[in-house]
C-alpha positions as CSV (number, residue, x, y, z in Angstrom):
1,M,-38.0,61.9,41.0
2,G,-40.7,64.2,42.1
3,L,-42.4,66.1,44.9
4,V,-44.5,64.3,47.3
5,T,-46.9,66.5,49.3
6,C,-49.2,65.4,52.1
7,C,-52.1,67.8,52.5
8,M,-55.9,68.1,53.3
9,V,-58.1,69.4,50.5
10,N,-61.4,71.2,51.3
11,M,-63.5,70.5,48.2
12,T,-66.1,73.1,49.1
13,N,-63.8,76.1,48.7
14,Q,-61.4,74.1,46.5
15,S,-58.5,75.2,48.7
16,A,-55.7,72.9,49.8
17,L,-54.9,72.9,53.4
18,L,-51.6,71.4,54.5
19,K,-52.1,68.6,57.0
20,L,-48.5,67.6,57.5
21,A,-45.4,69.7,57.7
22,L,-43.1,67.5,55.6
23,L,-42.3,67.6,52.0
24,L,-40.2,65.0,50.2
25,L,-38.1,65.9,47.2
26,L,-36.1,63.6,45.0
27,A,-37.4,60.4,46.4
28,Y,-35.8,57.6,44.2
29,G,-36.9,54.4,45.8
30,T,-40.4,53.2,46.6
31,D,-39.5,52.9,50.2
32,A,-38.7,56.7,50.3
33,R,-42.2,57.6,48.9
34,M,-45.1,58.6,51.1
35,Q,-48.3,56.7,50.5
36,I,-51.6,58.6,50.2
37,V,-54.6,56.6,51.4
38,S,-58.2,57.7,50.8
39,P,-61.2,55.9,52.2
40,K,-63.3,57.3,49.5
41,Q,-62.2,58.2,46.0
42,D,-65.4,59.2,44.3
43,V,-66.9,62.5,45.7
44,L,-69.5,65.0,44.6
45,V,-69.0,68.7,44.2
46,G,-69.5,70.4,47.6
47,E,-68.4,67.3,49.6
48,E,-65.3,67.0,51.7
49,I,-62.5,64.4,51.3
50,L,-59.8,63.5,53.7
51,L,-56.5,62.2,52.3
52,L,-54.3,60.2,54.7
53,C,-50.5,60.5,54.2
54,K,-48.7,57.3,55.3
55,E,-45.0,56.7,55.7
56,G,-43.1,53.9,54.0
57,E,-41.4,51.0,55.7
58,R,-38.0,52.7,55.8
59,V,-39.1,56.3,55.8
60,R,-41.4,57.6,58.5
61,Q,-42.2,60.8,60.5
62,L,-41.7,60.6,64.3
63,T,-43.9,62.3,66.8
64,D,-41.5,65.2,67.2
65,N,-41.9,65.8,63.4
66,T,-38.5,64.2,62.7
67,L,-38.2,62.3,59.4
68,R,-36.4,59.0,59.9
69,I,-34.8,57.0,57.0
70,E,-33.5,53.5,57.9
71,K,-30.9,51.5,55.9
72,V,-29.9,54.4,53.8
73,T,-29.0,53.6,50.2
74,R,-27.5,55.7,47.5
75,E,-31.0,56.4,46.1
76,D,-31.9,58.2,49.4
77,A,-29.6,61.0,48.5
78,G,-31.3,64.3,47.5
79,L,-33.0,67.5,48.7
80,Y,-35.7,67.2,51.5
81,D,-37.9,70.2,52.4
82,C,-39.4,70.7,55.9
83,Q,-42.4,73.1,55.7
84,A,-44.4,74.6,58.7
85,Y,-47.7,76.5,58.4
86,I,-50.4,78.1,60.6
87,R,-53.8,76.7,60.1
88,G,-56.3,79.2,58.8
89,R,-53.6,81.7,57.8
90,N,-51.7,82.0,54.7
91,I,-48.5,81.9,56.6
92,N,-45.8,79.1,56.1
93,Q,-42.1,78.6,56.2
94,K,-40.0,76.0,54.3
95,L,-36.5,74.8,55.3
96,P,-34.6,72.6,52.6
97,V,-32.4,69.8,53.9
98,S,-29.8,68.2,51.6
99,V,-29.0,64.6,52.3
100,V,-25.7,63.3,50.9
101,V,-25.1,59.6,50.8
102,N,-21.4,58.6,50.7
103,A,-20.3,55.1,49.4
104,P,-16.9,53.6,49.6
105,P,-15.1,52.8,46.3
106,K,-15.6,49.4,44.6
107,V,-13.4,48.1,41.8
108,H,-14.9,45.7,39.2
109,L,-12.7,43.9,36.6
110,K,-14.0,42.5,33.3
111,E,-10.9,40.3,32.9
112,E,-8.5,39.4,35.6
113,V,-6.1,37.7,33.2
114,K,-5.1,39.0,29.8
115,K,-3.0,37.1,27.2
116,V,-1.4,38.7,24.1
117,I,1.4,37.9,21.7
118,A,4.2,40.5,21.6
119,G,4.6,42.5,18.4
120,S,4.9,46.0,17.0
121,E,1.3,45.8,15.8
122,T,-0.1,44.4,19.0
123,N,-2.1,46.7,21.3
124,V,-3.9,45.7,24.5
125,S,-6.4,47.5,26.8
126,L,-6.9,46.9,30.5
127,L,-10.3,48.1,31.8
128,C,-11.0,49.0,35.5
129,L,-14.7,49.7,36.4
130,V,-15.0,51.8,39.6
131,D,-18.1,52.6,41.7
132,G,-18.3,54.9,44.8
133,L,-19.4,58.3,46.2
134,P,-17.8,60.7,46.0
135,T,-16.4,59.7,42.7
136,P,-13.2,57.8,43.4
137,N,-9.9,58.7,41.9
138,I,-8.2,56.0,39.9
139,T,-4.5,55.2,39.9
140,W,-2.5,52.4,38.2
141,T,0.6,50.5,39.4
142,M,2.5,48.9,36.6
143,P,5.5,46.5,36.5
144,V,7.3,48.8,34.0
145,A,8.0,52.5,34.1
146,F,5.3,54.7,32.6
147,D,6.0,55.6,28.9
148,P,3.7,58.3,27.5
149,S,4.5,57.1,23.9
150,R,3.2,53.6,24.7
151,H,0.9,53.9,27.7
152,Q,-2.3,55.9,27.4
153,F,-5.3,56.5,29.7
154,N,-8.9,57.6,28.9
155,S,-10.5,60.6,30.5
156,D,-11.2,59.1,33.9
157,R,-8.2,56.8,33.8
158,S,-10.4,53.7,34.1
159,Q,-8.8,52.2,30.9
160,L,-5.1,51.7,30.3
161,T,-4.0,51.0,26.7
162,I,-0.5,49.6,25.9
163,H,0.8,50.0,22.4
164,S,3.4,47.8,20.7
165,V,3.3,45.2,23.4
166,A,6.7,43.8,24.3
167,R,7.8,40.8,26.3
168,G,8.8,43.2,29.1
169,D,5.2,44.4,29.5
170,Y,4.1,41.2,31.2
171,G,3.2,41.3,34.9
172,E,0.6,42.5,37.3
173,Y,-1.3,45.8,36.8
174,V,-3.0,47.1,39.9
175,C,-6.0,49.5,39.6
176,T,-6.7,51.5,42.8
177,A,-9.8,53.6,43.4
178,S,-10.0,55.9,46.4
179,N,-12.2,58.7,47.9
180,K,-12.5,60.4,51.3
181,I,-14.2,57.4,52.7
182,A,-12.0,54.4,51.7
183,E,-10.1,52.9,48.8
184,D,-10.3,49.6,46.8
185,S,-8.0,47.9,44.3
186,A,-7.8,45.0,41.9
187,T,-5.1,43.3,40.0
188,I,-5.0,42.4,36.3
189,T,-2.3,39.9,35.2
190,L,-0.9,40.4,31.7
191,H,0.7,37.4,30.0
192,V,2.8,38.4,27.1
193,F,3.8,35.5,24.7
194,E,6.6,35.8,22.2
195,A,6.1,34.2,18.8
196,P,8.6,31.5,18.1
197,E,11.7,32.5,16.1
198,V,14.3,30.3,14.4
199,F,18.0,31.2,13.9
200,V,20.3,28.9,11.9
201,S,24.1,29.2,11.4
202,A,23.8,28.9,7.6
203,E,20.9,28.9,5.1
204,Q,22.9,27.3,2.3
205,L,25.9,25.0,2.3
206,I,27.9,23.7,-0.7
207,V,29.8,20.6,0.3
208,S,31.7,18.0,-1.7
209,V,30.8,14.4,-1.4
210,G,32.4,12.7,1.5
211,Q,32.8,15.9,3.6
212,P,31.2,16.4,7.0
213,V,28.3,18.9,7.6
214,S,27.3,20.7,10.7
215,V,24.4,23.3,11.0
216,S,23.3,24.7,14.3
217,C,19.8,26.0,15.1
218,N,18.5,28.1,18.0
219,V,14.9,28.9,18.8
220,S,13.3,31.6,20.9
221,G,9.9,32.5,22.2
222,H,7.8,32.5,25.3
223,P,7.0,29.9,26.4
224,L,10.2,28.4,24.9
225,P,9.2,26.3,21.8
226,E,10.4,22.8,21.0
227,L,13.1,22.4,18.4
228,H,12.8,19.8,15.6
229,W,14.8,19.1,12.4
230,L,12.9,17.8,9.3
231,N,14.3,16.4,6.0
232,K,12.0,17.9,3.5
233,H,13.1,15.6,0.7
234,N,11.6,12.5,2.3
235,G,9.5,14.1,5.1
236,Q,11.3,12.4,7.9
237,T,11.9,14.0,11.3
238,L,15.5,13.7,12.4
239,D,16.4,13.0,16.0
240,S,19.5,12.0,18.1
241,T,19.3,8.4,17.0
242,P,22.8,7.3,16.0
243,G,23.4,7.3,12.2
244,P,25.1,9.2,9.4
245,V,22.5,12.0,9.6
246,R,21.4,12.9,13.1
247,V,20.7,15.9,15.5
248,V,22.6,16.6,18.6
249,D,21.6,19.5,20.9
250,G,19.8,21.2,18.1
251,V,22.8,20.8,15.7
252,L,22.3,18.9,12.4
253,L,25.3,16.6,11.8
254,I,26.1,14.6,8.6
255,D,29.3,12.6,9.0
256,E,30.1,12.0,5.3
257,I,27.6,13.6,3.0
258,M,26.3,11.5,0.1
259,P,24.5,12.7,-3.0
260,S,21.3,11.3,-1.5
261,D,21.8,13.5,1.6
262,G,21.6,16.7,-0.5
263,G,18.4,18.8,-0.4
264,L,16.4,21.0,1.9
265,Y,16.4,20.6,5.7
266,S,14.1,22.6,8.0
267,C,14.6,23.6,11.6
268,M,11.2,24.1,13.2
269,A,10.2,25.8,16.4
270,V,6.9,24.3,17.7
271,G,5.1,26.5,20.2
272,T,1.8,26.3,22.1
273,S,0.1,28.9,19.9
274,R,2.3,29.3,16.8
275,N,5.1,27.6,14.9
276,A,8.1,28.9,12.9
277,S,10.7,27.3,10.7
278,R,13.7,28.1,8.6
279,D,15.1,26.1,5.7
280,V,18.7,25.1,5.1
281,A,19.8,24.1,1.6
282,I,22.6,21.6,1.5
283,H,24.1,21.0,-2.0
284,T,26.6,18.4,-3.0
285,N,27.7,16.7,-6.2
286,P,25.3,14.5,-8.1
287,G,25.5,10.7,-7.9
288,P,26.6,8.3,-10.6
289,P,24.2,7.4,-13.4
290,F,22.6,3.9,-13.1
291,Y,20.6,1.8,-15.6
292,L,22.7,3.3,-18.4
293,S,23.0,1.8,-21.9
294,A,25.1,3.0,-24.9
295,S,24.4,2.1,-28.6
296,P,26.8,2.8,-31.5
297,G,26.1,4.6,-34.7
298,P,28.3,5.1,-37.8
299,T,30.0,8.2,-36.3
300,S,28.3,8.5,-32.9
301,V,27.4,6.8,-29.6
302,L,24.0,7.4,-28.0
303,F,23.5,7.1,-24.3
304,S,20.1,6.1,-22.8
305,L,19.1,6.7,-19.1
306,K,16.2,4.9,-17.6
307,S,16.3,7.3,-14.6
308,L,18.2,10.3,-13.6
309,P,20.9,10.0,-10.9
310,M,20.7,11.6,-7.5
311,N,20.9,15.4,-8.0
312,G,22.8,16.2,-4.8
313,G,20.1,18.7,-3.7
314,T,20.2,20.9,-6.7
315,E,19.1,20.5,-10.3
316,I,21.2,18.6,-12.8
317,T,21.9,21.1,-15.6
318,S,24.0,18.9,-18.0
319,F,25.9,15.7,-18.5
320,V,29.6,15.2,-19.2
321,L,30.2,12.5,-21.9
322,Q,33.7,11.2,-22.1
323,W,35.5,8.8,-24.5
324,R,38.9,7.5,-25.4
325,Q,40.4,4.8,-27.7
326,S,42.9,3.4,-25.2
327,E,43.8,3.6,-21.5
328,A,47.0,5.5,-22.4
329,E,45.0,8.4,-23.9
330,Q,43.4,11.2,-21.9
331,W,39.7,11.3,-21.7
332,K,38.0,13.5,-24.2
333,E,34.7,15.0,-23.2
334,V,31.7,17.1,-24.3
335,R,29.0,18.7,-22.1
336,V,25.5,18.2,-23.3
337,P,22.4,19.9,-21.8
338,A,20.2,17.6,-19.8
339,S,17.3,18.3,-22.1
340,D,19.2,17.2,-25.3
341,P,20.0,13.7,-26.5
342,L,23.0,12.3,-24.8
343,A,25.2,11.6,-27.9
344,I,28.9,11.7,-28.7
345,T,29.3,12.6,-32.4
346,A,32.2,13.0,-34.9
347,L,33.8,9.7,-34.0
348,K,35.8,7.5,-36.4
349,P,34.0,4.7,-38.1
350,Y,34.8,1.1,-37.3
351,T,36.6,2.2,-34.2
352,L,36.6,0.8,-30.7
353,Y,35.9,3.4,-28.0
354,T,35.6,3.3,-24.2
355,V,32.8,5.7,-23.1
356,R,31.3,6.9,-19.8
357,L,29.0,9.6,-18.5
358,A,28.5,11.8,-15.4
359,A,26.0,14.3,-14.2
360,L,26.7,18.0,-13.6
361,N,25.0,20.4,-11.2
362,A,25.8,23.8,-9.6
363,V,28.3,22.1,-7.2
364,G,30.3,20.3,-9.9
365,V,30.7,17.0,-11.7
366,G,29.4,13.9,-10.0
367,E,30.8,10.4,-10.0
368,F,31.1,8.8,-13.5
369,S,29.2,5.8,-14.6
370,H,30.7,2.4,-15.4
371,T,32.6,2.3,-18.7
372,D,31.2,0.7,-21.9
373,T,33.2,-0.5,-24.8
374,I,31.5,0.5,-28.1
375,R,32.6,-0.1,-31.7
376,T,31.3,2.4,-34.2
377,E,29.8,1.4,-37.5
378,G,30.9,2.2,-41.0
379,I,30.0,5.6,-42.2
380,R,29.6,5.0,-46.0
381,G,27.9,8.4,-46.2
382,E,24.7,6.9,-44.7
383,P,22.8,8.8,-42.0
384,D,22.8,7.7,-38.4
385,S,19.8,6.0,-36.9
386,P,17.0,8.4,-36.0
387,V,16.4,9.0,-32.3
388,L,12.9,8.3,-30.9
389,S,12.3,10.1,-27.6
390,S,10.5,7.5,-25.5
391,D,10.0,10.0,-22.7
392,E,7.7,12.1,-24.8
393,I,5.4,9.6,-26.5
394,K,1.7,10.4,-26.7
395,V,-1.1,7.7,-26.9
396,E,-4.6,9.1,-27.4
397,G,-7.3,6.5,-28.2
398,N,-6.0,4.5,-31.1
399,S,-3.5,7.2,-32.2
400,F,0.2,7.2,-31.4
401,S,2.9,9.9,-31.6
402,V,6.6,9.9,-30.7
403,P,9.1,12.8,-31.2
404,L,11.7,12.2,-33.9
405,K,15.3,13.6,-34.1
406,Q,18.2,13.0,-36.5
407,M,21.6,13.3,-34.9
408,D,23.8,12.7,-37.9
409,D,22.8,12.8,-41.6
410,G,26.0,11.1,-42.8
411,G,27.3,14.2,-44.5
412,M,24.4,14.4,-47.0
413,P,21.0,16.0,-46.6
414,L,18.3,13.7,-45.6
415,L,15.8,12.9,-48.4
416,H,13.1,11.4,-46.1
417,F,12.2,9.0,-43.4
418,N,10.9,5.5,-44.1
419,V,8.4,4.5,-41.4
420,R,6.9,1.0,-41.1
421,Y,4.9,-0.6,-38.4
422,R,2.9,-3.7,-37.7
423,Q,1.1,-5.5,-34.9
424,D,3.4,-7.6,-32.8
425,T,1.7,-10.8,-33.8
426,E,2.8,-13.7,-35.9
427,G,2.1,-13.2,-39.6
428,A,1.2,-9.5,-39.3
429,E,2.1,-7.5,-42.3
430,W,4.1,-4.3,-42.2
431,K,2.5,-1.0,-43.1
432,E,4.8,1.6,-44.6
433,M,4.7,5.4,-45.0
434,K,7.2,8.2,-45.7
435,L,7.9,11.3,-43.8
436,S,9.6,14.4,-45.0
437,S,13.2,15.1,-43.9
438,D,12.1,18.0,-41.6
439,S,9.6,15.9,-39.7
440,D,9.9,16.1,-35.9
441,A,7.5,13.3,-34.9
442,V,6.1,10.0,-36.1
443,S,2.3,10.0,-35.9
444,L,0.2,6.8,-36.5
445,Q,-3.6,6.8,-36.7
446,D,-6.5,4.3,-36.7
447,L,-4.5,1.6,-34.9
448,S,-6.2,-1.5,-33.4
449,F,-7.2,-1.2,-29.8
450,G,-5.7,-3.6,-27.3
451,S,-2.7,-4.4,-29.6
452,D,1.1,-4.3,-29.3
453,Y,2.9,-2.7,-32.2
454,Q,6.5,-2.7,-33.6
455,L,7.8,0.6,-35.1
456,E,10.8,1.0,-37.3
457,V,12.1,4.4,-38.6
458,I,14.9,4.6,-41.2
459,A,16.6,7.8,-42.3
460,V,17.4,8.0,-46.0
461,N,19.9,10.2,-47.9
462,A,21.5,10.0,-51.3
463,N,24.1,7.6,-50.1
464,G,21.8,5.1,-48.5
465,S,19.7,4.5,-45.4
466,S,20.4,4.2,-41.7
467,I,20.0,1.3,-39.4
468,P,16.3,1.2,-38.3
469,A,15.4,2.9,-35.0
470,T,13.0,0.5,-33.4
471,F,10.3,1.1,-30.9
472,N,7.6,-1.0,-29.3
473,F,4.4,0.4,-27.9
474,T,0.9,-0.7,-26.9
475,I,-2.5,0.6,-27.7
476,A,-4.9,0.1,-24.7
477,E,-8.2,-1.6,-25.0
478,Q,-11.0,0.6,-26.4
479,P,-13.4,1.9,-23.7
480,V,-16.8,0.4,-23.9
481,S,-18.4,3.8,-24.4
482,S,-16.2,4.6,-27.3
483,R,-16.7,1.5,-29.5
484,T,-18.0,2.5,-32.9
485,M,-18.3,0.8,-36.3
486,T,-15.4,1.8,-38.6
487,K,-15.6,2.7,-42.2
488,G,-14.0,-0.7,-43.1
489,S,-16.6,-2.6,-41.2
490,V,-19.4,-0.8,-43.1
491,V,-17.8,-1.5,-46.5
492,G,-17.4,-5.2,-45.6
493,I,-21.0,-5.6,-44.6
494,V,-22.2,-3.9,-47.8
495,M,-20.0,-6.2,-49.9
496,V,-21.2,-9.3,-48.2
497,I,-24.9,-8.3,-48.8
498,F,-24.1,-7.5,-52.5
499,L,-22.5,-10.9,-53.0
500,L,-25.4,-12.8,-51.4
501,V,-27.9,-10.9,-53.7
502,F,-25.8,-11.6,-56.7
503,L,-25.6,-15.4,-56.0
504,V,-29.4,-15.6,-55.6
505,V,-30.1,-13.8,-58.8
506,D,-27.5,-15.8,-60.8
507,A,-28.8,-19.1,-59.4
508,T,-32.3,-18.2,-60.5
509,C,-31.1,-17.2,-64.0
510,C,-29.2,-20.4,-64.3
511,Y,-32.0,-22.8,-63.6
512,R,-34.8,-20.9,-65.2
513,N,-33.2,-19.3,-68.3
514,R,-30.0,-21.2,-68.8
515,C,-28.0,-18.1,-68.4
516,G,-25.7,-16.5,-65.8
517,L,-22.3,-17.1,-64.3
518,L,-23.3,-20.5,-62.7
519,M,-24.5,-21.8,-66.2
520,S,-21.2,-20.8,-67.7
521,I,-19.2,-22.6,-65.0
522,G,-21.4,-25.7,-65.5
523,V,-20.7,-25.9,-69.2
524,K,-17.0,-25.5,-68.6
525,L,-17.1,-28.3,-66.1
526,F,-19.6,-30.8,-67.8
527,G,-19.4,-29.8,-71.4
528,Q,-22.6,-29.9,-73.6
529,K,-24.2,-32.4,-71.3
530,V,-25.3,-30.1,-68.6
531,P,-27.1,-31.8,-65.8
532,G,-30.8,-31.6,-66.7
533,L,-30.3,-32.3,-70.4
534,K,-29.9,-36.0,-69.7
535,L,-33.7,-36.4,-69.5
536,L,-33.9,-35.1,-73.1
537,E,-31.5,-37.7,-74.5
538,E,-33.1,-40.6,-72.7
539,G,-36.6,-39.6,-74.0
540,A,-35.4,-39.5,-77.6
541,G,-35.3,-43.3,-78.1
542,A,-38.8,-43.9,-76.7
543,T,-40.5,-41.6,-79.1
544,N,-41.7,-41.9,-82.6
545,G,-39.8,-38.9,-83.7
546,D,-41.5,-36.6,-81.3
547,V,-39.1,-34.9,-78.9
548,K,-40.4,-33.6,-75.6
549,L,-38.2,-31.6,-73.2
550,K,-39.2,-33.0,-69.8
551,G,-38.8,-30.6,-67.0
552,L,-36.9,-28.1,-69.1
553,S,-38.2,-25.0,-70.8
554,T,-36.8,-24.0,-74.2
555,P,-34.2,-21.2,-73.7
556,R,-34.9,-18.0,-75.4
557,G,-33.2,-17.9,-78.9
558,S,-32.2,-21.5,-78.9
559,M,-33.0,-24.0,-81.6
560,Q,-35.2,-26.9,-80.7
561,K,-34.1,-30.4,-81.6
562,G,-35.6,-32.0,-84.7
563,V,-35.8,-35.6,-85.9
564,T,-35.4,-36.4,-89.7
565,T,-35.4,-39.7,-91.8
566,E,-32.5,-40.2,-94.1
567,G,-31.7,-43.6,-95.6
568,G,-34.1,-45.3,-93.3
569,Q,-32.3,-44.0,-90.3
570,L,-33.4,-41.4,-87.8
571,K,-31.2,-38.3,-87.7
572,E,-31.2,-35.8,-84.8
573,V,-30.7,-32.1,-85.4
574,T,-29.4,-30.2,-82.3
575,C,-28.2,-26.8,-81.6
576,D,-24.5,-26.0,-81.5
577,K,-24.8,-24.9,-77.9
578,A,-27.2,-23.4,-75.5
579,P,-26.9,-19.7,-74.9
580,L,-24.6,-19.2,-71.8
581,T,-26.2,-15.9,-70.8
582,K,-29.5,-14.3,-71.0
583,H,-28.5,-11.7,-73.6
584,E,-26.5,-14.0,-76.0
585,K,-27.9,-14.2,-79.5
586,T,-28.1,-17.2,-81.8
587,Q,-26.2,-17.0,-85.1
588,P,-28.7,-18.0,-87.8
589,D,-26.2,-18.9,-90.5
590,R,-24.1,-21.2,-88.4
591,E,-24.2,-24.8,-89.5
592,L,-25.6,-27.2,-87.0
593,P,-23.8,-30.5,-86.4
594,I,-25.7,-33.7,-86.9
595,A,-25.5,-36.5,-84.4
596,D,-26.8,-40.0,-84.5
597,A,-30.1,-40.5,-82.8
């Protein structure tokens, strides 16, 4: 913006003379500005210069001094001054002319479609950008009644904010801008989605085995989500396929519930943007125990389960153990926590019992197992067999540990436990150890890698010992990275080296000095005629009384043979025996036997 003046300047008197009678104020565009054209820009003091004022393409002055502006834009609005003067006189007059440019309203939208999910924490803003002169007034048309607590506008009403968007807020919102010239409008479409919700007729059902089950489920949301039932126990999706467990029109149906049907079921609402689900817990009685075995003791019966029965959808808390001597009797029972050994105690010795077992959960007692006939053993004051908990064994490297429990001590305090074990190979020897009566585990160390073992544990009191509790286990192969030389290996190698050195030294002593262990063994086996002395005997007849030991050196401390003449016959004098060892001394006063030459 600025003031554009067309004038003639007289440089000699440095006074500005107005050449034109028009003055432009507030010229915004380049087309609305006058152009000043000068044929010569560099002048000297005292010279004259003529500045030519030229109109723009859209703005020009007519011959009658009229200012013409073509194709008016909003930038052409402003204040224009028309100024008249008398040449040579300091007389002029100025007339301001205000030009107002009006523009019809125009509505611009940043978003024509808005999508939100309904909720108490959800807010949405609809923005309407408006242009026009004079400034337009903005009004809104809504599909719902205006609520000051939820609907708020900014200062110029160009933005509408909706708080706590509800499903009923969906629809078209029309923004209208109007001034004295015209009006314009635009529509914003608000899509309000509802998060899926699930409603079930019951969240927990307790049903006896064999009874029917029915659970209905309804889902809501916008758009309406799909409904699915899921068995969370096995991860299978249920549908309308005929069967004992099926879904019909969103209703879960079980004709006759079985223990395996108990558990968690989930009704799911699957939407385009979100999912929702709700669980239903169906509890029933547990199933019968399978893979059950019973073993007798002097006054007890011990049950063993390879696997727990079906729990009916809720945890098995205990077991019911029943027994009787005949069918005419009522069943006697005891309840044992699921974490304890399953044992019936205080029975009569040498007695035949019929026993069975059932699981118990929050619903009730399940079906009983098959019956077993067990004959208890004689009591004799001896303790019952210890119980080795196979479910809690620990094998670490070549070490083994198994928990130990004593159910019945036979009426007398235990003295100790006898433990013996061996490798499960032919000819393997048993290794034995004792444990104190309060021991709660059997721990074995330094076992052989890659071997099967047999373990027997016997409880001992003052009256005797129990039947051995047996257990078989395996020690895995030793990892390559962990193979090390044991202490036994080191001791064996040292003993072998010592034995070899001893044999070498002893052999040297025997053949050089007639001493040592080998020399002693030779004398024992061959008597006085040790191999090597034969040469001495053979050389005696070929000499004239001179004896030479060929190939043999005289042992230290021994007496050399001599030859004497007695009665015309040669007599040989020999030593009683050669020293057997290097350090044996000769007895000087011992009589030497005389042998014929």
